[in-house]
Each structure stands twice: as structure tokens, then as C-alpha cells.
N, C-alpha and C positions, 0 to 999 in steps of 0.2 A: 561415514556419513553417506545418506542416500542421494541418490543421484534425484536432478528436479522433474526430470519426468514423474518418478514414482512417488515425489513429493506432492506434485501437483493432482496426480492422480487421486493419493487417500485426501488432498483438500477439495476435490472436487466430490467425491462421496460424502466426506463430513457435510458438506455445504448445504447436498443436496437433502439428506437426511436430517438435519436439523432448522434448516431455513426455508422460507417460505420466498420464493422471490415472483415480483419485484418485491426487494424489503430494503431495509436499511444495513447496511453492511460499516464497521469499524476498519481501516486498516490503521496500522501504526509504524511509523520506521523512524532510523537513526542516519542521520547524515552529519557528514561534517560541515564546519559553518563557513571554512572557506571553500569556496567553489561554487558552482548554478544547482546543486540537489533540492534546493528550497522551490526556484523559480521553476525548473525542470517537472518537477511535482506538483506546483501549482497549474503548467501547464497541462502536463498530463489528466487533470479531473476538471478544468475551467469549464467543459461545457457538462459539466454534470449536476451543478448546482450543491456542488460539495460544499461542506463546514469543514473548513480545516483550521485547527488550531497548533502553535506552536510554542516552545521553551527551548531558553538555552541551558545546557547544562552548566554546573558550577566553573568551571574551567574557561567555559566560552567554547570550546574546542568544537561542540558537538549539536545539533539540533535535533530535540524531539519533536515529530510532526503527527498530529494526531489526525484523521481525515475519517468525516461521517459523510455516508452519502448511500443514496438510494441506485441498488441495481437491480439489473433486468433479471442478470440469472447466473448462476453459479458460474458461468463459461464467461461472463464478463468481468467478473472480478478475479479471475486467474487471469486473465488478458491485461488488466490492468498489473496485477503482477508483474509480468512478464514485460511490460514497458517500461516499468521503473527497474528492473534489473541492469538495465543498460545506463543507471547513475552512479558513478565512479563512488565509492565507500559507501553505497546504502547500505543498511542494513535493513530488514524485514523481521518485524514483533509479532 
């Protein structure tokens, strides 16, 4: 498993090569339904005009979250991923 810094370095390169910023970016996360993961994600993106959609898993144990938001740069995208890392049980897709 590669370390986080290497992952974010590669992601930044991919975002800069394929995207034009500012532009729309789509985040996808899975969080446990029990807990405050969904509300914390909503808080992280609240001032960005994000469109957030959620879906519960068949068992109801997890929530799938899709966030569509206009981001100013590849660095701002990575900063949001880093903010979300602190949410217990979060999985980035």
C-alpha cells in the first residue's frame, strides 16, 4: 500500500493533467450510518455550494455519499480529501 503523500502527489498530477480549474469535481465516500460522518461531510462542503446526494446500503449500515462541487484548483480538491480523512470509518472511492 502506497503512503498518503505519494497518493496525493499522483492525484494532483492527474487532476492537473486532465482537469481545468476552476471546474466541477465529484467526490464519492462511504461512511458508517451510525455516527456523525454524513453531517461532518456536509459541514466540510457547506460553504462551497455543493450538491450532496446520499444512499443507504441494503443493510442500512453504511451511507454512500456523492458530492458534486465546483473546486478552484487541484490543491483545493486534495485539501478537502485531507479534511475528510479525520472522519471515523470513511472510505474514499
